[in-house]
C-alpha positions as a printed NumPy array, in Angstrom:
array([[ 226.211,   96.472, -195.722],
       [ 224.26 ,   97.875, -192.595],
       [ 225.452,   96.411, -189.096],
       [ 223.598,   96.647, -186.195],
       [ 224.471,   95.409, -182.633],
       [ 220.857,   94.059, -181.634],
       [ 219.917,   92.93 , -178.183],
       [ 216.467,   91.212, -177.936],
       [ 214.013,   90.157, -175.008],
       [ 212.784,   87.1  , -176.592],
       [ 215.375,   85.712, -178.842],
       [ 219.466,   85.33 , -178.472],
       [ 221.49 ,   88.202, -179.067],
       [ 222.227,   88.712, -182.589],
       [ 225.753,   89.766, -183.595],
       [ 224.864,   91.583, -186.888],
       [ 222.035,   91.969, -189.556],
       [ 222.559,   92.551, -193.184],
       [ 220.162,   94.575, -195.287],
       [ 220.205,   96.846, -198.507],
       [ 218.188,   99.787, -198.104],
       [ 216.493,  101.415, -200.911],
       [ 218.794,  100.016, -203.819],
       [ 218.044,  100.581, -207.127],
       [ 218.207,   98.518, -210.183],
       [ 219.014,  100.183, -213.658],
       [ 217.679,   98.238, -216.685],
       [ 219.642,   98.701, -219.83 ],
       [ 217.923,   97.701, -223.04 ],
       [ 220.488,   96.328, -225.799],
       [ 219.587,   94.956, -229.127],
       [ 219.875,   91.148, -229.338],
       [ 221.826,   89.78 , -232.529],
       [ 219.138,   87.83 , -235.186],
       [ 216.048,   89.178, -233.053],
       [ 213.532,   91.868, -233.672],
       [ 212.706,   92.368, -230.069],
       [ 214.864,   93.637, -227.142],
       [ 215.423,   92.272, -223.886],
       [ 216.329,   94.502, -220.833],
       [ 219.56 ,   93.199, -219.453],
       [ 219.692,   94.465, -215.521],
       [ 222.726,   96.076, -214.357],
       [ 224.525,   95.691, -211.011],
       [ 222.882,   96.907, -208.235],
       [ 223.921,  100.218, -206.696],
       [ 225.701,  100.062, -203.48 ],
       [ 223.387,  101.119, -200.799],
       [ 224.064,  104.505, -199.22 ],
       [ 225.857,  104.626, -196.058],
       [ 226.154,  106.493, -193.068],
       [ 228.877,  108.839, -192.299],
       [ 229.49 ,  110.98 , -189.015],
       [ 228.669,  114.224, -191.426],
       [ 225.124,  112.866, -192.167],
       [ 222.103,  114.208, -191.16 ],
       [ 219.275,  111.844, -191.039],
       [ 215.42 ,  112.469, -190.834],
       [ 213.516,  112.751, -187.908],
       [ 210.176,  111.004, -187.143],
       [ 206.648,  112.23 , -185.928],
       [ 205.124,  110.388, -182.933],
       [ 202.55 ,  110.268, -180.245],
       [ 203.666,  110.398, -176.813],
       [ 201.638,  107.573, -175.189],
       [ 202.652,  108.174, -171.623],
       [ 205.507,  107.216, -168.728],
       [ 206.423,  103.808, -168.022],
       [ 209.118,  101.786, -165.997],
       [ 211.639,   99.121, -167.453],
       [ 214.166,   96.983, -165.649],
       [ 217.455,   96.22 , -167.484],
       [ 219.397,   92.958, -167.137],
       [ 220.871,   93.913, -164.151],
       [ 217.726,   94.658, -162.22 ],
       [ 217.948,   98.516, -162.549],
       [ 214.554,  100.483, -162.725],
       [ 214.371,  102.707, -165.643],
       [ 211.954,  105.484, -166.209],
       [ 211.018,  105.408, -169.696],
       [ 208.278,  107.732, -172.027],
       [ 206.632,  105.404, -174.661],
       [ 206.462,  107.028, -177.819],
       [ 204.294,  105.492, -180.914],
       [ 204.762,  106.062, -184.649],
       [ 201.089,  106.044, -186.503],
       [ 201.741,  105.338, -190.109],
       [ 204.612,  107.759, -190.633],
       [ 205.742,  108.461, -194.072],
       [ 207.658,  110.347, -196.581],
       [ 205.648,  113.142, -198.562],
       [ 208.142,  115.168, -200.302],
       [ 212.001,  115.888, -200.682],
       [ 212.747,  119.489, -200.308],
       [ 215.845,  121.365, -202.279],
       [ 215.736,  124.764, -202.015],
       [ 218.549,  127.394, -203.41 ],
       [ 219.057,  130.264, -200.769],
       [ 219.942,  133.899, -201.891],
       [ 223.55 ,  133.101, -200.683],
       [ 223.549,  129.979, -203.44 ],
       [ 223.708,  127.895, -200.382],
       [ 221.253,  124.411, -200.941],
       [ 218.848,  123.778, -198.269],
       [ 218.081,  120.254, -197.857],
       [ 214.959,  118.744, -196.038],
       [ 212.692,  115.497, -195.948],
       [ 208.722,  116.347, -195.298],
       [ 207.342,  113.434, -193.259],
       [ 203.643,  113.143, -192.394],
       [ 201.963,  110.895, -189.558],
       [ 198.41 ,  109.899, -188.231],
       [ 196.005,  108.799, -190.98 ],
       [ 192.739,  111.168, -190.777],
       [ 189.571,  110.93 , -193.133],
       [ 189.529,  112.329, -196.493],
       [ 186.614,  114.683, -195.926],
       [ 188.435,  116.582, -193.161],
       [ 191.243,  117.473, -195.311],
       [ 191.389,  120.518, -197.367],
       [ 191.536,  119.841, -201.442],
       [ 195.032,  121.278, -201.507],
       [ 196.523,  118.898, -198.851],
       [ 194.599,  115.983, -200.508],
       [ 196.152,  117.026, -204.074],
       [ 199.485,  116.858, -202.146],
       [ 198.995,  113.57 , -200.491],
       [ 197.624,  111.598, -203.566],
       [ 200.74 ,  112.901, -205.673],
       [ 203.008,  111.422, -202.832],
       [ 200.542,  108.215, -202.99 ],
       [ 200.129,  108.1  , -199.348],
       [ 196.979,  108.513, -197.15 ],
       [ 195.772,  111.93 , -195.729],
       [ 197.319,  112.503, -192.68 ],
       [ 196.77 ,  114.926, -189.458],
       [ 200.381,  116.438, -189.292],
       [ 202.955,  117.452, -191.608],
       [ 206.691,  118.43 , -190.858],
       [ 209.978,  118.74 , -192.514],
       [ 213.495,  117.689, -191.189],
       [ 216.572,  119.384, -192.36 ],
       [ 218.815,  116.77 , -193.911],
       [ 222.276,  116.358, -195.829],
       [ 222.19 ,  115.836, -199.582],
       [ 222.751,  112.214, -199.171],
       [ 219.785,  111.621, -196.547],
       [ 216.832,  112.196, -198.646],
       [ 214.218,  109.261, -198.634],
       [ 212.159,  108.101, -201.659],
       [ 208.795,  109.442, -201.332],
       [ 205.92 ,  107.304, -199.949],
       [ 208.439,  105.17 , -197.683],
       [ 206.974,  104.067, -194.68 ],
       [ 209.327,  104.682, -191.634],
       [ 209.676,  102.304, -188.666],
       [ 210.705,  102.727, -184.974],
       [ 213.776,  100.73 , -185.956],
       [ 215.126,  104.223, -187.528],
       [ 216.568,  104.854, -184.053],
       [ 218.806,  102.23 , -182.793],
       [ 218.789,  101.174, -178.808],
       [ 221.614,  102.755, -177.218],
       [ 221.793,  106.019, -179.182],
       [ 220.531,  109.733, -178.169],
       [ 217.494,  111.51 , -179.393],
       [ 216.165,  114.986, -179.176],
       [ 212.169,  115.171, -178.603],
       [ 210.549,  118.412, -179.541],
       [ 207.086,  119.009, -178.46 ],
       [ 204.71 ,  121.664, -176.692],
       [ 204.816,  121.864, -172.984],
       [ 201.69 ,  121.426, -171.034],
       [ 199.657,  124.847, -170.546],
       [ 199.243,  125.945, -167.054],
       [ 197.288,  129.42 , -167.59 ],
       [ 198.312,  132.585, -166.121],
       [ 200.529,  132.099, -163.117],
       [ 202.196,  134.254, -160.635],
       [ 206.145,  134.952, -160.003],
       [ 206.602,  132.223, -157.388],
       [ 205.504,  129.424, -159.714],
       [ 206.305,  130.584, -163.011],
       [ 209.853,  131.656, -162.191],
       [ 210.683,  130.243, -158.901],
       [ 210.949,  133.384, -157.073],
       [ 211.219,  133.379, -153.334],
       [ 208.278,  135.612, -152.361],
       [ 207.923,  138.147, -149.604],
       [ 208.329,  137.514, -145.699],
       [ 205.603,  134.957, -144.73 ],
       [ 205.336,  136.494, -141.07 ],
       [ 206.425,  139.869, -139.649],
       [ 206.085,  143.097, -141.637],
       [ 203.951,  141.987, -145.052],
       [ 200.455,  142.178, -145.049],
       [ 198.443,  140.083, -147.909],
       [ 201.609,  140.445, -150.268],
       [ 203.22 ,  137.183, -149.294],
       [ 203.517,  135.773, -152.866],
       [ 204.047,  139.092, -154.54 ],
       [ 207.219,  139.563, -156.723],
       [ 208.038,  142.908, -155.358],
       [ 209.424,  145.765, -157.297],
       [ 209.541,  145.238, -161.015],
       [ 210.629,  148.589, -162.228],
       [ 213.176,  151.466, -161.685],
       [ 212.974,  155.123, -160.913],
       [ 212.563,  157.976, -163.78 ],
       [ 215.434,  156.659, -165.657],
       [ 214.862,  154.492, -167.603],
       [ 211.159,  154.977, -166.722],
       [ 210.248,  151.741, -167.922],
       [ 210.517,  147.741, -167.257],
       [ 213.301,  146.052, -169.181],
       [ 212.334,  143.839, -172.172],
       [ 212.568,  140.346, -170.871],
       [ 211.513,  141.11 , -167.06 ],
       [ 210.488,  137.884, -165.168],
       [ 206.804,  138.685, -164.208],
       [ 203.493,  136.99 , -163.601],
       [ 202.065,  135.727, -166.946],
       [ 201.044,  132.683, -169.222],
       [ 202.96 ,  129.705, -168.271],
       [ 203.523,  126.703, -170.262],
       [ 202.4  ,  125.714, -174.099],
       [ 205.699,  126.653, -175.669],
       [ 207.654,  124.614, -177.79 ],
       [ 210.353,  122.736, -175.839],
       [ 213.44 ,  120.416, -176.774],
       [ 214.368,  117.797, -174.461],
       [ 218.042,  116.756, -175.431],
       [ 220.129,  113.745, -175.306],
       [ 217.53 ,  111.22 , -174.29 ],
       [ 218.627,  107.562, -174.405],
       [ 216.632,  105.336, -176.772],
       [ 216.316,  102.015, -174.348],
       [ 214.116,   99.911, -176.196],
       [ 212.523,   99.611, -179.525],
       [ 209.344,   97.393, -180.614],
       [ 209.145,   97.526, -184.032],
       [ 205.843,   95.162, -184.186],
       [ 204.054,   97.835, -182.654],
       [ 206.287,  100.942, -183.677],
       [ 206.915,  101.601, -180.143],
       [ 210.14 ,  103.993, -178.859],
       [ 211.235,  103.768, -175.479],
       [ 213.499,  106.854, -174.332],
       [ 214.775,  107.037, -171.011],
       [ 213.349,  110.28 , -169.056],
       [ 210.426,  112.677, -169.365],
       [ 209.085,  114.079, -172.649],
       [ 207.217,  117.615, -172.808],
       [ 203.465,  117.652, -173.796],
       [ 200.445,  115.793, -172.407],
       [ 199.795,  112.303, -173.407],
       [ 198.724,  111.565, -177.054],
       [ 200.149,  114.439, -178.246],
       [ 202.287,  114.823, -181.379],
       [ 205.976,  115.161, -180.843],
       [ 209.238,  115.303, -183.152],
       [ 212.026,  112.864, -182.769],
       [ 215.331,  113.395, -184.343],
       [ 219.226,  112.034, -183.775],
       [ 220.414,  114.318, -180.923],
       [ 222.505,  117.499, -182.159],
       [ 225.094,  117.568, -179.349],
       [ 225.366,  113.883, -178.451],
       [ 225.075,  112.442, -181.757],
       [ 225.68 ,  114.746, -184.608],
       [ 228.109,  117.135, -183.435],
       [ 229.922,  114.596, -181.216],
       [ 230.253,  112.23 , -184.178],
       [ 231.761,  114.789, -186.469],
       [ 234.352,  116.07 , -183.929],
       [ 235.434,  112.62 , -183.042],
       [ 235.952,  111.755, -186.531],
       [ 237.898,  114.865, -187.327],
       [ 240.399,  114.014, -184.257],
       [ 240.695,  110.629, -185.341],
       [ 238.823,  108.943, -182.45 ],
       [ 236.71 ,  106.427, -184.455],
       [ 235.712,  104.149, -181.747],
       [ 233.744,  107.11 , -180.162],
       [ 232.13 ,  108.213, -183.054],
       [ 228.778,  106.4  , -182.104],
       [ 227.758,  105.733, -178.591],
       [ 229.22 ,  102.472, -177.119],
       [ 227.426,   99.493, -178.439],
       [ 226.014,  101.226, -181.634],
       [ 228.016,   99.791, -184.718],
       [ 226.094,  101.774, -187.274],
       [ 222.566,  103.869, -188.164],
       [ 220.309,  102.975, -190.686],
       [ 220.616,  105.157, -193.642],
       [ 219.014,  106.989, -195.006],
       [ 216.286,  105.91 , -192.928],
       [ 214.963,  102.773, -191.032],
       [ 211.935,  101.594, -193.099],
       [ 208.943,   99.056, -192.257],
       [ 210.846,   96.537, -194.924],
       [ 214.049,   96.834, -192.936],
       [ 212.084,   95.99 , -189.821],
       [ 210.746,   92.735, -190.943],
       [ 213.884,   91.299, -191.098],
       [ 214.939,   92.052, -187.573],
       [ 213.588,   90.968, -184.269],
       [ 210.177,   92.632, -183.047],
       [ 211.788,   93.685, -179.729],
       [ 215.373,   95.188, -179.313],
       [ 216.634,   96.37 , -176.092],
       [ 220.213,   98.234, -175.214],
       [ 222.27 ,   96.233, -172.798],
       [ 223.485,   97.82 , -169.439],
       [ 227.172,   98.582, -169.718],
       [ 227.668,   99.728, -166.204],
       [ 228.613,   97.564, -163.412],
       [ 225.618,   95.683, -161.393],
       [ 224.618,   97.582, -158.577],
       [ 223.646,   94.411, -156.758],
       [ 227.304,   92.994, -157.415],
       [ 229.197,   93.265, -153.901],
       [ 232.661,   95.133, -154.014],
       [ 235.635,   92.81 , -153.91 ]])
């Protein structure tokens, strides 16, 4: 059974919610005595998959809608970035055996519907096989063997639980060709005496005849921005499953309406959970207030049985309460 600690804005708090994820019913046909026809006898449904500290779930593809401000139940102002899912669906499950005989597992996810006439025939055949609409962006997320998701599953914002941490990957805003002061934060040359028309210069960049060149990686003027950036350990503050919105605390790289990748934080979720589990610190396997994670993924079917808006409470002391 999947247990989530939920906090809602519009409804009273819910202590737990039970839901089966992707249960498979196997029909076994046995002949009936005295009859020429056979009737399938359904077997017991298999137990749903359970999240473990060693499990690695798939990520999601979302659009950055901009920044906003929220206030928690203590009245503290929190800057958040709003990320929205656009019909994010699973298109393939990947299993590849490497040369060293290790097995690579991944889940391929696609998002943002596009007209069929703008997609290539190869991709149209791929989407048709997965029984999904043509998509604008397709990405894959490495997972553990137990975290594969059925093809065609529609993922929901409830995949991430308020109170957990996520990593967001996106291309940073491009700023063109910039000098050393803006690109690397150099101090520059003197602003008054002894410098003529070289106040923002980077200064000497090379050495003498030996080595007679500039070392690779030297910080110099050049193109700034438009690079793949990963912002780590962002807290999920609120989830809106009706509009598929994810509110994360802090800023996210990229321009508004850019495609971003969201996954469980590698440091504060994946690595820390396995570390605390190995040390026997079972109460610290997940962040405070998070009892479990949807596994193998948070689907649209799961979201139908949950409140539309779920928000993480504040665990710290209220800053407006006077100290005794």
